[in-house]
PAFI-509424 format. One record per atom (N, C-alpha, C): residue in one letter; y, z, x; residue number from 0; atom name. Coordinates in steps of 0.02 Angstrom, whole numbers. Last residue first. Example, Ala and Ser with C-alpha at 12.3 -4.5 7.8 and 13.67 -1.06 7.14 Angstrom:
# residues 2
+------+--------+--------+--------+-----+------+
: rest :      y :      z :      x :  nr : atom :
+------+--------+--------+--------+-----+------+
:    s :   -112 :    354 :    642 :   1 :    N :
:    s :    -53 :    357 :    684 :   1 :   CA :
:    s :      2 :    394 :    645 :   1 :    C :
:    a :   -284 :    390 :    660 :   0 :    N :
:    a :   -225 :    390 :    615 :   0 :   CA :
:    a :   -165 :    390 :    660 :   0 :    C :
+------+--------+--------+--------+-----+------+
//
This chain:
# residues 91
+------+--------+--------+--------+-----+------+
: rest :      y :      z :      x :  nr : atom :
+------+--------+--------+--------+-----+------+
:    p :    759 :     83 :    596 :  90 :    N :
:    p :    764 :    137 :    548 :  90 :   CA :
:    p :    748 :    109 :    474 :  90 :    C :
:    e :    625 :      2 :    682 :  89 :    N :
:    e :    696 :     -1 :    664 :  89 :   CA :
:    e :    698 :     66 :    601 :  89 :    C :
:    a :    523 :     10 :    814 :  88 :    N :
:    a :    537 :      3 :    745 :  88 :   CA :
:    a :    604 :     15 :    744 :  88 :    C :
:    n :    430 :     46 :    925 :  87 :    N :
:    n :    463 :    -12 :    932 :  87 :   CA :
:    n :    503 :    -39 :    862 :  87 :    C :
:    l :    393 :    164 :    945 :  86 :    N :
:    l :    345 :    127 :    898 :  86 :   CA :
:    l :    382 :     56 :    892 :  86 :    C :
:    l :    494 :    224 :   1024 :  85 :    N :
:    l :    411 :    221 :   1046 :  85 :   CA :
:    l :    356 :    167 :    997 :  85 :    C :
:    r :    589 :    203 :    939 :  84 :    N :
:    r :    592 :    161 :    999 :  84 :   CA :
:    r :    524 :    168 :   1026 :  84 :    C :
:    l :    558 :    303 :    836 :  83 :    N :
:    l :    549 :    249 :    838 :  83 :   CA :
:    l :    546 :    188 :    896 :  83 :    C :
:    a :    556 :    434 :    916 :  82 :    N :
:    a :    497 :    391 :    903 :  82 :   CA :
:    a :    487 :    327 :    881 :  82 :    C :
:    h :    695 :    423 :    945 :  81 :    N :
:    h :    641 :    424 :   1009 :  81 :   CA :
:    h :    576 :    396 :    985 :  81 :    C :
:    r :    737 :    469 :    818 :  80 :    N :
:    r :    759 :    380 :    860 :  80 :   CA :
:    r :    714 :    376 :    913 :  80 :    C :
:    l :    696 :    593 :    810 :  79 :    N :
:    l :    662 :    538 :    750 :  79 :   CA :
:    l :    654 :    457 :    785 :  79 :    C :
:    g :    765 :    641 :    902 :  78 :    N :
:    g :    681 :    636 :    913 :  78 :   CA :
:    g :    668 :    592 :    870 :  78 :    C :
:    s :    904 :    638 :    853 :  77 :    N :
:    s :    876 :    598 :    935 :  77 :   CA :
:    s :    808 :    608 :    933 :  77 :    C :
:    t :    938 :    679 :    734 :  76 :    N :
:    t :    895 :    627 :    747 :  76 :   CA :
:    t :    884 :    600 :    811 :  76 :    C :
:    g :    908 :    864 :    683 :  75 :    N :
:    g :    942 :    796 :    718 :  75 :   CA :
:    g :    910 :    749 :    729 :  75 :    C :
:    p :    839 :    938 :    611 :  74 :    N :
:    p :    853 :    888 :    573 :  74 :   CA :
:    p :    890 :    865 :    614 :  74 :    C :
:    k :    738 :    909 :    754 :  73 :    N :
:    k :    741 :    896 :    700 :  73 :   CA :
:    k :    787 :    955 :    662 :  73 :    C :
:    n :    694 :    923 :    897 :  72 :    N :
:    n :    747 :    943 :    872 :  72 :   CA :
:    n :    791 :    937 :    811 :  72 :    C :
:    a :    578 :    881 :    950 :  71 :    N :
:    a :    609 :    833 :    929 :  71 :   CA :
:    a :    676 :    849 :    894 :  71 :    C :
:    t :    508 :    925 :   1115 :  70 :    N :
:    t :    530 :    944 :   1047 :  70 :   CA :
:    t :    587 :    897 :   1017 :  70 :    C :
:    q :    432 :    777 :   1184 :  69 :    N :
:    q :    491 :    860 :   1195 :  69 :   CA :
:    q :    493 :    873 :   1125 :  69 :    C :
:    p :    380 :    658 :   1182 :  68 :    N :
:    p :    375 :    695 :   1237 :  68 :   CA :
:    p :    403 :    775 :   1248 :  68 :    C :
:    v :    316 :    594 :   1028 :  67 :    N :
:    v :    399 :    623 :   1067 :  67 :   CA :
:    v :    374 :    678 :   1111 :  67 :    C :
:    h :    189 :    516 :   1024 :  66 :    N :
:    h :    208 :    576 :   1016 :  66 :   CA :
:    h :    279 :    572 :   1071 :  66 :    C :
:    l :     46 :    405 :    969 :  65 :    N :
:    l :     96 :    438 :   1017 :  65 :   CA :
:    l :    130 :    494 :    983 :  65 :    C :
:    i :   -129 :    429 :    938 :  64 :    N :
:    i :    -63 :    417 :    915 :  64 :   CA :
:    i :    -15 :    433 :    959 :  64 :    C :
:    d :   -265 :    473 :    949 :  63 :    N :
:    d :   -259 :    430 :    992 :  63 :   CA :
:    d :   -174 :    393 :    944 :  63 :    C :
:    l :   -296 :    612 :    931 :  62 :    N :
:    l :   -287 :    568 :    875 :  62 :   CA :
:    l :   -262 :    484 :    890 :  62 :    C :
:    t :   -296 :    647 :   1073 :  61 :    N :
:    t :   -374 :    662 :   1031 :  61 :   CA :
:    t :   -360 :    614 :    953 :  61 :    C :
:    q :   -163 :    640 :   1104 :  60 :    N :
:    q :   -217 :    611 :   1139 :  60 :   CA :
:    q :   -274 :    593 :   1083 :  60 :    C :
:    a :   -101 :    730 :    996 :  59 :    N :
:    a :    -89 :    662 :   1003 :  59 :   CA :
:    a :   -153 :    618 :   1026 :  59 :    C :
:    i :   -157 :    857 :   1042 :  58 :    N :
:    i :   -171 :    824 :    986 :  58 :   CA :
:    i :   -153 :    764 :    970 :  58 :    C :
:    r :    -93 :    845 :   1191 :  57 :    N :
:    r :   -178 :    851 :   1181 :  57 :   CA :
:    r :   -190 :    821 :   1112 :  57 :    C :
:    a :     36 :    862 :   1151 :  56 :    N :
:    a :      8 :    796 :   1206 :  56 :   CA :
:    a :    -58 :    779 :   1168 :  56 :    C :
:    l :     43 :    978 :   1084 :  55 :    N :
:    l :     76 :    916 :   1064 :  55 :   CA :
:    l :     35 :    857 :   1082 :  55 :    C :
:    r :     12 :   1078 :   1193 :  54 :    N :
:    r :    -34 :   1049 :   1143 :  54 :   CA :
:    r :    -20 :   1001 :   1088 :  54 :    C :
:    p :    136 :   1046 :   1287 :  53 :    N :
:    p :     68 :   1006 :   1319 :  53 :   CA :
:    p :     18 :   1014 :   1229 :  53 :    C :
:    v :    236 :   1086 :   1184 :  52 :    N :
:    v :    233 :   1020 :   1217 :  52 :   CA :
:    v :    153 :    998 :   1239 :  52 :    C :
:    r :    276 :   1200 :   1105 :  51 :    N :
:    r :    194 :   1197 :   1142 :  51 :   CA :
:    r :    190 :   1139 :   1152 :  51 :    C :
:    r :    377 :   1196 :   1017 :  50 :    N :
:    r :    408 :   1207 :   1081 :  50 :   CA :
:    r :    327 :   1195 :   1138 :  50 :    C :
:    t :    392 :   1074 :    896 :  49 :    N :
:    t :    357 :   1115 :    920 :  49 :   CA :
:    t :    391 :   1126 :   1007 :  49 :    C :
:    n :    447 :    988 :    815 :  48 :    N :
:    n :    506 :   1031 :    845 :  48 :   CA :
:    n :    457 :   1088 :    888 :  48 :    C :
:    s :    380 :    813 :    837 :  47 :    N :
:    s :    379 :    898 :    812 :  47 :   CA :
:    s :    432 :    931 :    848 :  47 :    C :
:    a :    340 :    685 :    778 :  46 :    N :
:    a :    398 :    716 :    790 :  46 :   CA :
:    a :    416 :    771 :    771 :  46 :    C :
:    i :    204 :    548 :    816 :  45 :    N :
:    i :    221 :    637 :    797 :  45 :   CA :
:    i :    311 :    639 :    825 :  45 :    C :
:    c :    176 :    396 :    758 :  44 :    N :
:    c :    216 :    436 :    809 :  44 :   CA :
:    c :    224 :    513 :    789 :  44 :    C :
:    v :     91 :    245 :    738 :  43 :    N :
:    v :     96 :    320 :    683 :  43 :   CA :
:    v :    133 :    352 :    771 :  43 :    C :
:    g :     86 :     83 :    655 :  42 :    N :
:    g :    104 :    132 :    698 :  42 :   CA :
:    g :    112 :    194 :    691 :  42 :    C :
:    i :     -1 :    -18 :    541 :  41 :    N :
:    i :     59 :     25 :    546 :  41 :   CA :
:    i :     53 :     83 :    614 :  41 :    C :
:    g :   -116 :   -105 :    528 :  40 :    N :
:    g :    -67 :   -119 :    586 :  40 :   CA :
:    g :     -2 :    -83 :    578 :  40 :    C :
:    a :   -212 :    -44 :    462 :  39 :    N :
:    a :   -153 :    -87 :    428 :  39 :   CA :
:    a :   -109 :   -108 :    473 :  39 :    C :
:    e :   -298 :     30 :    544 :  38 :    N :
:    e :   -321 :    -35 :    525 :  38 :   CA :
:    e :   -265 :    -79 :    480 :  38 :    C :
:    r :   -191 :    136 :    561 :  37 :    N :
:    r :   -204 :     89 :    621 :  37 :   CA :
:    r :   -234 :     25 :    597 :  37 :    C :
:    l :   -206 :    181 :    430 :  36 :    N :
:    l :   -148 :    148 :    453 :  36 :   CA :
:    l :   -144 :    111 :    510 :  36 :    C :
:    g :   -342 :    232 :    433 :  35 :    N :
:    g :   -316 :    186 :    383 :  35 :   CA :
:    g :   -254 :    158 :    399 :  35 :    C :
:    l :   -339 :    337 :    516 :  34 :    N :
:    l :   -374 :    272 :    529 :  34 :   CA :
:    l :   -364 :    220 :    498 :  34 :    C :
:    l :   -252 :    414 :    455 :  33 :    N :
:    l :   -231 :    398 :    521 :  33 :   CA :
:    l :   -273 :    333 :    532 :  33 :    C :
:    w :   -355 :    452 :    361 :  32 :    N :
:    w :   -263 :    432 :    345 :  32 :   CA :
:    w :   -247 :    378 :    412 :  32 :    C :
:    a :   -444 :    510 :    423 :  31 :    N :
:    a :   -469 :    447 :    398 :  31 :   CA :
:    a :   -395 :    412 :    372 :  31 :    C :
:    t :   -381 :    621 :    466 :  30 :    N :
:    t :   -420 :    577 :    528 :  30 :   CA :
:    t :   -413 :    505 :    488 :  30 :    C :
:    v :   -357 :    693 :    369 :  29 :    N :
:    v :   -307 :    664 :    401 :  29 :   CA :
:    v :   -320 :    602 :    451 :  29 :    C :
:    e :   -496 :    715 :    312 :  28 :    N :
:    e :   -440 :    687 :    283 :  28 :   CA :
:    e :   -373 :    648 :    322 :  28 :    C :
:    e :   -537 :    796 :    419 :  27 :    N :
:    e :   -577 :    740 :    421 :  27 :   CA :
:    e :   -531 :    698 :    373 :  27 :    C :
:    t :   -396 :    884 :    493 :  26 :    N :
:    t :   -446 :    879 :    446 :  26 :   CA :
:    t :   -478 :    821 :    459 :  26 :    C :
:    a :   -365 :    908 :    670 :  25 :    N :
:    a :   -348 :    878 :    616 :  25 :   CA :
:    a :   -414 :    879 :    555 :  25 :    C :
:    e :   -348 :   1056 :    785 :  24 :    N :
:    e :   -375 :    994 :    747 :  24 :   CA :
:    e :   -370 :    956 :    673 :  24 :    C :
:    h :   -280 :   1157 :    819 :  23 :    N :
:    h :   -292 :   1100 :    866 :  23 :   CA :
:    h :   -323 :   1038 :    844 :  23 :    C :
:    k :   -172 :   1260 :    744 :  22 :    N :
:    k :   -217 :   1246 :    745 :  22 :   CA :
:    k :   -226 :   1175 :    806 :  22 :    C :
:    h :    -26 :   1305 :    720 :  21 :    N :
:    h :    -55 :   1335 :    774 :  21 :   CA :
:    h :   -144 :   1317 :    796 :  21 :    C :
:    w :    -39 :   1260 :    550 :  20 :    N :
:    w :    -16 :   1299 :    599 :  20 :   CA :
:    w :    -45 :   1319 :    665 :  20 :    C :
:    g :   -146 :   1114 :    526 :  19 :    N :
:    g :   -116 :   1176 :    534 :  19 :   CA :
:    g :    -83 :   1202 :    561 :  19 :    C :
:    v :    -93 :    952 :    576 :  18 :    N :
:    v :   -141 :   1006 :    576 :  18 :   CA :
:    v :   -109 :   1072 :    550 :  18 :    C :
:    l :    -12 :    865 :    496 :  17 :    N :
:    l :    -55 :    838 :    526 :  17 :   CA :
:    l :   -105 :    876 :    557 :  17 :    C :
:    t :     71 :    965 :    437 :  16 :    N :
:    t :     70 :    911 :    424 :  16 :   CA :
:    t :      5 :    872 :    429 :  16 :    C :
:    n :     70 :   1092 :    494 :  15 :    N :
:    n :     74 :   1103 :    428 :  15 :   CA :
:    n :     63 :   1030 :    385 :  15 :    C :
:    d :    142 :   1010 :    641 :  14 :    N :
:    d :    110 :   1074 :    615 :  14 :   CA :
:    d :    130 :   1079 :    542 :  14 :    C :
:    l :    209 :    888 :    640 :  13 :    N :
:    l :    124 :    912 :    685 :  13 :   CA :
:    l :    123 :    955 :    623 :  13 :    C :
:    d :    273 :    730 :    559 :  12 :    N :
:    d :    279 :    804 :    588 :  12 :   CA :
:    d :    186 :    824 :    614 :  12 :    C :
:    t :    281 :    558 :    606 :  11 :    N :
:    t :    281 :    615 :    553 :  11 :   CA :
:    t :    273 :    667 :    599 :  11 :    C :
:    v :    319 :    394 :    566 :  10 :    N :
:    v :    352 :    446 :    602 :  10 :   CA :
:    v :    334 :    523 :    562 :  10 :    C :
:    v :    254 :    227 :    540 :   9 :    N :
:    v :    255 :    321 :    515 :   9 :   CA :
:    v :    271 :    362 :    566 :   9 :    C :
:    a :    297 :     66 :    529 :   8 :    N :
:    a :    279 :    129 :    570 :   8 :   CA :
:    a :    280 :    186 :    529 :   8 :    C :
:    r :    305 :    -33 :    432 :   7 :    N :
:    r :    269 :    -44 :    503 :   7 :   CA :
:    r :    256 :      5 :    542 :   7 :    C :
:    v :    305 :    -77 :    280 :   6 :    N :
:    v :    308 :    -31 :    335 :   6 :   CA :
:    v :    270 :    -51 :    386 :   6 :    C :
:    g :    297 :   -177 :    177 :   5 :    N :
:    g :    332 :   -188 :    239 :   5 :   CA :
:    g :    329 :   -137 :    286 :   5 :    C :
:    r :    215 :   -138 :     69 :   4 :    N :
:    r :    290 :   -137 :     64 :   4 :   CA :
:    r :    333 :   -139 :    137 :   4 :    C :
:    e :     90 :   -157 :    131 :   3 :    N :
:    e :    102 :   -221 :     67 :   3 :   CA :
:    e :    192 :   -202 :     70 :   3 :    C :
:    s :     70 :    -36 :    192 :   2 :    N :
:    s :     96 :   -130 :    236 :   2 :   CA :
:    s :    122 :   -172 :    175 :   2 :    C :
:    l :     59 :     42 :     92 :   1 :    N :
:    l :    115 :     36 :    140 :   1 :   CA :
:    l :    142 :    -14 :    164 :   1 :    C :
:    v :    -56 :     -2 :     43 :   0 :    N :
:    v :    -10 :     -6 :      4 :   0 :   CA :
:    v :     61 :     -1 :     56 :   0 :    C :
+------+--------+--------+--------+-----+------+
//
């Protein structure tokens, strides 16, 4: 459905979105959703406010998705814009 609407990229949060708070593994449902996005040609990048960047990097690597390599400082836009650059996407 997203690709039919022209969506090429998704920027997502980490905690309480892809994984539970302070957890290290995504549920089967989240993993299946990410696989569906990949199969549809939609890129995914994590933009998180976590200060535990090594944990963020490990989870992103496990899920085989991109991540902003520092805190995203949301609700500011710098981290989100960084994610879009990584995805080669426009807002």
